[in-house]
C-alpha positions in Angstrom: 4.9 32.8 7.9 3.9 29.9 5.7 0.2 29.7 5.1 -0.7 25.9 4.1 -3.2 26.9 1.3 -1.9 24.8 -1.6 -0.3 21.5 -0.7 1.4 18.7 -2.7 2.1 15.1 -1.1 4.7 13.1 -3.1 4.8 9.4 -2.9 6.2 7.8 -6.0 7.3 4.4 -4.6 5.1 1.2 -4.9 1.3 0.7 -4.5 1.6 -0.1 -0.9 3.5 3.2 -0.2 0.8 5.3 -2.1 -1.9 3.7 -0.2 -0.3 4.7 3.0 0.1 7.9 1.9 -3.7 8.6 2.3 -3.1 8.9 6.0 -1.3 12.0 5.2 -4.0 13.3 2.9 -6.5 12.6 5.8 -4.5 14.5 8.4 -3.6 17.6 6.3 -7.4 18.0 5.4 -8.3 17.5 9.1 -5.9 20.3 9.8 -6.1 22.4 6.7 -9.6 21.9 5.5 -9.9 24.8 3.3 -6.7 23.9 1.5 -6.2 22.7 -2.0 -4.5 19.4 -1.5 -2.8 17.4 -4.4 -0.9 14.1 -4.5 1.9 13.0 -6.8 2.2 9.1 -7.5 3.8 6.9 -10.0 2.0 5.7 -13.2 -0.5 2.8 -12.2 -1.4 4.2 -8.7 -3.4 7.2 -9.9 -6.7 5.1 -9.6 -6.3 4.8 -5.9 -7.2 8.5 -5.7 -9.8 8.5 -8.4 -12.6 11.0 -7.1 -11.0 11.3 -3.8 -13.0 14.0 -1.7 -10.2 15.7 -0.2 -7.9 16.0 -3.3 -7.9 18.9 -5.8 -6.0 16.8 -8.3 -3.6 13.6 -8.7 -0.6 14.2 -10.5 1.4 11.3 -12.1 5.0 10.3 -12.9 5.1 8.3 -15.9 8.8 7.1 -16.0 7.7 5.1 -19.5 7.9 8.5 -21.3 11.6 9.0 -20.3 12.6 9.0 -16.7 14.3 12.5 -16.9 12.3 14.2 -19.7 9.2 13.4 -17.6 10.8 14.4 -14.3 11.5 18.1 -15.8 8.1 18.3 -17.3 6.6 17.4 -13.7 8.9 20.1 -12.4 7.3 22.7 -14.8 3.8 21.7 -13.8 4.6 21.7 -10.2 6.2 25.3 -10.4 3.4 26.5 -12.5 0.9 25.5 -9.7 2.9 27.6 -7.2 2.3 25.0 -4.3 3.3 26.8 -0.9 3.8 23.4 0.8 5.4 19.9 -0.2 5.6 17.0 1.8 7.7 14.5 0.3 7.3 10.8 1.7 9.6 9.3 -0.7 13.5 9.0 0.2 15.0 9.2 -3.3 16.6 11.6 -5.5 13.8 11.9 -8.1 11.0 13.5 -5.6 14.0 15.2 -3.9 14.9 17.0 -7.0 11.1 18.1 -7.5 10.9 19.0 -3.9 14.0 21.0 -3.6 13.5 23.0 -6.9 9.7 23.4 -6.7 10.0 27.0 -5.5 7.5 26.0 -2.7 7.7 28.1 0.7 7.8 25.2 2.8 9.2 21.8 2.2 9.5 18.5 4.3 11.2 15.2 3.6 13.4 12.6 5.0 17.2 13.4 5.7 18.1 10.3 3.8 17.0 12.1 0.4 20.1 13.3 -1.3 18.4 16.7 -2.0 17.2 17.0 1.9 20.1 19.8 2.5 17.6 21.9 0.5 14.6 21.1 2.5 13.0 23.2 5.4 12.0 20.5 7.6 14.0 17.0 7.8 13.0 13.9 9.4 14.9 10.6 10.1 13.6 7.4 8.4 14.8 4.0 10.2 13.3 0.9 8.9 13.0 -1.7 11.8 12.6 0.6 14.6 9.3 -1.0 15.2 7.2 1.9 14.4 4.9 1.8 11.4 5.5 3.6 8.2 2.4 5.9 8.9 4.2 7.0 12.1 7.3 8.0 10.2 5.1 9.8 7.6 3.7 11.6 10.5 7.1 12.8 11.6 7.2 14.9 8.3 4.0 17.0 9.1 4.0 16.8 13.0 5.6 20.4 13.3 2.6 21.9 11.3 0.0 19.6 12.7 0.4 17.4 15.9 1.6 14.1 17.0 -1.6 12.1 16.4 -1.5 9.4 13.9 -4.2 9.2 11.3 -4.9 5.8 9.6 -4.7 5.5 5.9 -8.3 5.5 4.1 -9.4 5.4 0.3 -12.8 6.1 -0.8 -14.3 3.8 -3.4 -17.4 5.5 -5.0 -21.0 4.4 -5.5 -20.4 3.1 -8.9 -17.4 1.0 -7.7 -19.6 -0.5 -4.9 -22.2 -1.2 -7.3 -19.8 -3.5 -9.6 -18.9 -5.6 -6.5 -22.5 -5.6 -5.0 -23.4 -8.9 -6.7 -20.2 -10.3 -5.2 -21.4 -9.6 -1.6 -24.7 -11.6 -1.3 -23.1 -14.6 0.0 -20.6 -15.1 2.7 -16.9 -15.0 1.3 -13.2 -14.5 1.9 -10.7 -12.8 -0.2 -7.2 -14.2 -1.0 -4.4 -12.2 -2.7 -1.7 -15.0 -3.3 0.7 -13.1 -5.1 3.5 -10.8 -4.8 6.3 -9.2 -6.8 9.0 -11.0 -4.7 8.9 -14.8 -4.4 10.2 -14.6 -0.8 7.3 -12.5 0.4 4.6 -14.6 -1.0 3.2 -17.6 0.9 4.0 -20.9 -0.9 1.3 -22.0 -3.7 0.7 -25.3 -2.0 0.0 -23.3 1.3 -2.6 -21.3 -0.5 -4.3 -24.4 -1.7 -4.3 -26.0 1.9 -5.9 -22.7 3.2 -8.6 -22.9 0.3 -9.1 -26.4 1.3 -9.7 -25.3 5.0 -12.3 -23.0 4.2 -16.0 -24.2 4.9 -17.6 -25.2 1.6 -20.5 -22.8 2.0 -18.1 -19.8 1.9 -16.9 -18.4 -1.6 -13.3 -17.8 -2.0 -12.5 -14.8 -4.3 -8.8 -14.8 -5.5 -7.6 -11.2 -6.2 -4.8 -9.6 -8.0 -3.7 -8.0 -11.3 -3.7 -9.5 -14.6 -0.3 -10.9 -14.2 -1.5 -12.9 -11.3 -4.1 -14.7 -13.1 -2.0 -17.8 -13.9 -1.2 -18.4 -10.2 -4.8 -18.0 -9.2 -5.7 -20.5 -11.9 -3.3 -23.2 -10.6 -4.6 -22.7 -7.1 -8.2 -23.1 -8.0 -7.5 -26.0 -10.1 -5.7 -27.9 -7.6 -8.0 -27.1 -4.6 -10.8 -29.2 -3.7 -13.0 -26.3 -2.6 -16.1 -26.2 -4.7 -16.6 -22.4 -4.9 -13.4 -20.2 -5.9 -13.7 -17.5 -8.5 -10.8 -15.8 -9.8 -11.2 -11.9 -9.9 -7.4 -11.1 -10.5 -7.4 -8.7 -13.4 -11.2 -8.0 -13.2 -11.4 -5.4 -10.3 -9.8 -2.0 -10.0 -7.7 -1.3 -6.9 -10.7 0.6 -5.2 -13.1 -2.0 -6.1 -10.9 -4.7 -4.7 -10.6 -2.3 -1.5 -14.4 -2.1 -1.5 -15.0 -5.8 -1.6 -12.5 -6.3 1.0 -14.4 -4.5 3.4 -17.4 -7.1 3.3 -15.4 -10.2 3.4 -15.3 -12.5 6.4 -11.6 -12.5 6.2 -8.9 -11.2 3.9 -5.8 -13.4 3.5 -2.7 -11.4 2.3 1.2 -11.6 1.8 3.2 -8.6 3.1 2.3 -6.7 -0.2 0.0 -4.1 -1.6 -3.5 -6.0 -0.8 -2.3 -5.8 2.7 -2.5 -2.0 2.8 -5.6 -2.1 0.8 -7.3 -3.9 3.5 -5.8 -1.4 6.0 -7.5 1.5 4.0 -10.7 -0.1 4.2 -10.4 -1.2 8.0 -11.1 -4.7 6.7 -10.5 -7.8 8.6 -7.0 -9.1 7.7 -4.7 -12.2 8.2 -1.4 -11.3 7.1 1.4 -13.7 6.1 4.9 -12.7 6.7 7.5 -14.9 5.2 10.9 -13.3 4.6 10.1 -10.0 6.0 9.0 -8.8 9.6 6.2 -6.8 10.8 8.8 -4.6 12.9 9.8 -3.0 9.3 6.9 -1.0 9.8 4.3 -2.3 7.3 1.9 -4.5 9.2 -1.8 -4.5 9.1 -3.7 -1.3 10.7 -7.2 -2.8 10.7 -8.8 -3.4 14.0 -9.5 -7.0 13.2 -6.0 -8.0 12.0 -3.6 -10.9 12.7 -0.1 -11.5 11.7 1.2 -15.0 11.0 5.0 -15.8 10.7 7.8 -18.3 11.6 9.6 -16.9 14.3 13.2 -17.8 15.6 14.9 -18.3 12.3 18.3 -17.0 12.1 18.0 -16.1 8.4 14.7 -14.0 8.9 14.6 -11.4 7.8 16.8 -11.6 4.8 16.1 -8.5 3.2 13.8 -5.5 3.2 11.8 -6.2 -0.1 12.3 -10.0 -0.5 14.3 -11.8 -3.4 13.3 -13.9 -6.5 14.5 -17.1 -4.6 15.4 -18.2 -1.1 19.0 -17.4 -0.4 19.1 -20.6 1.7 17.3 -22.7 -0.9 14.6 -23.9 2.0 12.2 -21.2 2.3 11.4 -22.4 5.8 10.0 -18.8 6.6 7.1 -19.7 4.0 7.0 -23.5 4.1 6.8 -23.7 8.1 4.0 -21.1 8.4 1.0 -22.6 10.3 -2.2 -21.9 8.5 -5.1 -20.4 10.5 -8.6 -21.8 10.7 -11.6 -19.5 9.8 -13.6 -18.7 12.7 
């Protein structure tokens, strides 16, 4: 019988996936409170789990060091730590290799993984079945826990709250206008229109990474709203998560900031352009709304979106009706 005392959770996909993985951290801690729990994420996402109260450590896969060289180094590290349980939330061969050859006594992952034939427990993963991704995550641990779904949660520290404390003194909203994929991003003119609709006494904070600053500057320069502050590139992921908790509303695309809002149970308005909520990545906050254009024969056009609209009209973004701030 396997005792789950030394657990590794693997999610080396994008930032949103790494945030949602916190739901598994939460539940494994609930069921195995004395266990040592570690998480493996890709380089760039490790700050999400800085000083996390339930984690012993955060392992990082840095593919920039050489994809296969770093993978074998990671395997060596994983074997050395003698994990008895590995939960692999990632569906691809790199994580499957680490899981299958980890020497862990119990391994669980998706049947789509090329190495799944070596896993002890396998679950199906189907995008578009209407279930949220955290429900599909729970399938991997249900046999050693139960059917209850636990929401994702991140833990900004007091130091991180201290940094954003001056920003929350006055009523504000947050907007995260950018996305890696053009067709998942509400059009720039829509963001400008949304800014102009916000009451003048409400501050607008524009969030994102360093690469998003230029878009934020365009939106600010073309908006008539008098108090827009660009924070893109100035806040860490956990600082952004903490800030979003205190906002009157957070306006996001189907992208990473949506899941930051979910992890903080923050008020959320999510714009779904080329993708659809039934893919399983909709907001989980109690106060959340999804806005999209329905009944388009071309929507959804892909799981991750595209650099340009395949039909050259981008109706799924251009025809979105913007909400009024209550």
